[in-house]
Steps between C-alpha positions, in 0.01 A plus 500: 500500500531844663351828382128420513415776751473875436459781752570555870191630681258388229661169398386296205612143430385323183505129424406257223586418140345554161388138456471402867180459694477864605675828564452737789630755742531559871480864611640584842449847647146578384360730773204361686158645421558558130187434293584221255289548189506160335314627193779757446762228553343287229470793260873556535564132429275518192705789358814282490354158422568327163243400243364841400272429201578684179839638604784379277753633755393259774551126550208268433552323833181552696518518879226626732769625739251477787663646810420296813575663835615231741585702811534842658147620429193474725158642413648712224778656711868422531589353837866607511620142440657393167263516204540192280354490149508208256438493123448152358625398154226340292602526133865408478598272208842365597538279190546818294849519652608137457698582185722745687566304818868462401536836325546850630260764368682818385410802707361294790646403840538136395878504459587707807253312720648165395858622550414621850289209629585209270127436453211692351129481446483532119119519500449867427803612693383386841583759764653732240173523305314824464203317651660556840385862471138402572606464862654847494178648365303337786740651757494831314122513527523482878768773492275717281214462750732625775627792288147596404435571867795745485374675187770350278418378146714315248443498125723326244441484124670410175691803380662324204475156338613348169680825425174699523499776761195660658456876473484671844258754353256216432515367858159397629508290815171326421659363187752289691257219584299550178755344262708182498833681533395709799616809315355844592524612134226317310645582158835350599323196655327423169837514318653270761218248462542493121878469528485214752271297272753533218784407732317197634453373147879508461553303819697784657459719812558858620552704814410850615507758779269518799457833679376513860369799695439500876285784637428611855839414651616698801855636511753291686440138400826315452841497669804703405765232441440141389120497528426800280143502365625487141753227584233278656258569217773408252557179692130414489440593138821339371406181686225461238656257252432691179617843626848599383518867597344775713521878512347763725377843395718636223699175524782454252411830332631674813852409387464753219355782712671779693437534870300816431271293279481182707437653848131525592427856625298523823227741598277578798376203701784273394360458148707429189470675166635198305569133569830398344582319827200271453370576850814384687783705646782352705329166499180641656167592344460877471121521478498531122352224282736204489569422136708220350524297181595134459643342185339163414694261279344300213347169603780241462264215397463552127373261233813500290794258485790622713855391576570377852672219694375192682574393858831357373581848361493366142366727227141421395201671346189568702142566394274607785139386515225574751303815574689824550451876506621704204537824698496504880407867544122453551543238776810649662319827577322357809822328608688832492218656705513209747877524563467877533218462756693240701808726509309814596298316766822368651657847500186658647480257792874529564470878501244506780777464757729767351405777745282580802 
């Protein structure tokens, strides 16, 4: 299987399956001498991990998601060699999937994976499972530590979920980690929590929109042709299984604007008076805040009977059991941040050789 590595100068490879012994990542290109804050690493893992008590949106599967650093760190500093991190599975219940071993779950990668390889790990989706993202969050934490040294911060949050949209006028950053949905608008968060409880009772699921803002970026990160900053970010964010769309700045609304409305006027010091470009011009960061939004699909594992086919491609009904999220937005926020951090760290290191 190809496609398990992302990045060029800051390269991340993930491995492992949902119901295997462990998952993990190998990060090549971490500069030597970086302080590796293991407490921060674990806090990032805790933001994504399953089993959040009292949240109807989140799966009941409980995993400690303890990140164990195996190599590349000595006395709290990176050594310049590959950093390897492992996260062991401890609470998988594979028997929950025995009733679907010969059936393809609608909305999942089961059918396409089987058609490609002729074999699949039906226990939670194997390599295609959202659990793979715990390894990305571990790598993203290391990238965030690097970017922090450069004065770059990344903040993602739930902008919309279950059809309920947050009000930008009610944005309070401290609210993001103070509610289950990681929504900056507390009034909207309460409505989301009520709606997800009602949806869970129906055995259904929902999606939403995650917005991400990167501050402190210098101008000039990204290349002008195939490796544009927005192209690589789109690659990274769309590689998250549940993400089905991405837009930067004004995004799709720009299609309805005139050039006189969409262009961002500039003023003294290379500053911008608006940010319809989302912080990227010609594939390179322009020094403005980088802003994008990602569309998250509804969780495909729902507790309702559905029509599908078996491995012989014969029509059958399927009823999914096990423990599943109802809305991925709360747990996908740290994953979006992680892939953003990995991409920006890669671009930053690559950019260091751009000029004398």
